[in-house]
N, C-alpha and C positions, 0 to 999 in steps of 0.2 A: 669234558664231553661227557653227556649221559648215556649210560649205557643200562638197559633192563636184562635181568635173566629170570628164568620161569622154568622151576623143578619139581619135582614130586618125588618123596622117599620116604623110607623109614620100614619097619617090620614086615611089613606086606609087598612094597613095592621096593625093598634091597636100598642100597645106599650109592651105589656108583655115580648113579645121574648126577644128585646133589653136591657129594664130595667133588666130583670133576668139575662142577660149575662153580662152586665156592672157590677153589682154588684158581681156576682162570678168574674169576670176579677180583680174588684177592690182588693177583699179579697186575690185572689193569688199574686198580685202585692204587695200590703200592708203588710200583713201577712207573704207571703212564699217568697216573693223577686225575684218572677219570671218575667221575661220580657212579654209582653203582646202585641200583636198587635191585636187591634180590626178592623176588615173589617164589614163596615156594608152599608146598601141602606136604606134611608131615607131624609126626609123633613127636611128645615131648622129649625123647631122644635126640630126635635130627634138632629139634629145637636149642637143646642143650649144645650140639655142635657146632651151630652157626652161632650160637654166640661167642664164639670164639674169633669169630673174623669182623672187622672194624667196620665194614660196610653195611650201608641199610638196609633191613631184611624186613619183608610183611609176610604174615605166615595167612595164609589163607585156609580158611574152614577144609577140611576133608570133603573130596566130590563135589567141589563147588559148582554151580551149574553157570551153565553160558551165559545167562541172563545177570548172574550176581557178578562172575567175572567183569563183563561189559559195562556193568554200571559202576565196577571198582573203578577200571580202566579210564571212563570219563574224567577222574580226577587228577590224572595224569599227563603231564603232555608228552609231546612227540620225542621218542629218544633217537639218537644217533644208530645205534645197534641194540637188535633185540636178540639174545641167546637162549635157545631153547632144547633142552632136553628133557623129555618128558615123555611118560607109556601113556598110550592113548590118545593123543592130542587130535581133535577132529579137524577137517580141512575148514570149517566154520572158527573155529578157534583159531588157527595159524593166520586165517584174514585178519582176526582181530589184533593180532599180534603185528602183524606186518601193517597194519594200519597206523599202530603207535610207534612205529620205527621208519627209519629210513632206508635199513639194511635188516631183512629178518635170516638169523643163521640158525639150521636145524642140526642137531648131533642126533641120529640113531644109529643102533648098530645093526639092524636087519633089512631097513629099508621094505617094511613091509604094509606101509600106507599109502595114501595120497598125499602130495605136498605143495606148498603154496610159500615158497619161500628164495629169498635172493641167492643163499648156500645153501647145499645139503650135504653133510659132512658125515661119512659112513666109515668103521673100521672092518668090517669084514671085507676083505676082497673077495669073496665067493659070490657075493650079489652082484658083480659087476654083469653077470648074463642075466639079470632079471629086468623083467621090463617094468621101469620105474613109472609110476604115474604122479607126474609133477605137471607144475605152471611151465611154460615154453620157456621162460626166461630165467630158471632155476638152474644155476652153475653146480654141478655134483662133482663132489671129491669122494676117491675112495681108496681106503687104507691107512695102515696105521700110522704114516707121517703126517695123514692130514688131523687125527682123531686127538684129543687133549686126554693123555693118560698122568697119573701122578709118578 
């Protein structure tokens, strides 16, 4: 099964997003036998960190535009799952990722955006009272038991 990951990290954005997703990708590749393609934005230190993992990685230029990313994804077939943990992902980008997968899974720690996904997972239980702007079909899971930690 083909699974995509998309994340951003480094000195400016922090490493938590990429580290979390990299370990989840490693598990799915090594223990479940899935084909992984990991798309990321990040600095050279982050690139060196990801070189420790055997799944396929595609480094995107920092602050890639929507049009550039849309054109990039034209080259890739549809995946079964697309995991996203990314800062400031627009609704438009989420729709693009959803179009490239059967199921889009978004991890967000604050639930402070609009969401277009099949699954939305948040670690912060205090956000349960928030009015979340999401697609009507999005399933929301809130709490540490759903969020991947190392």
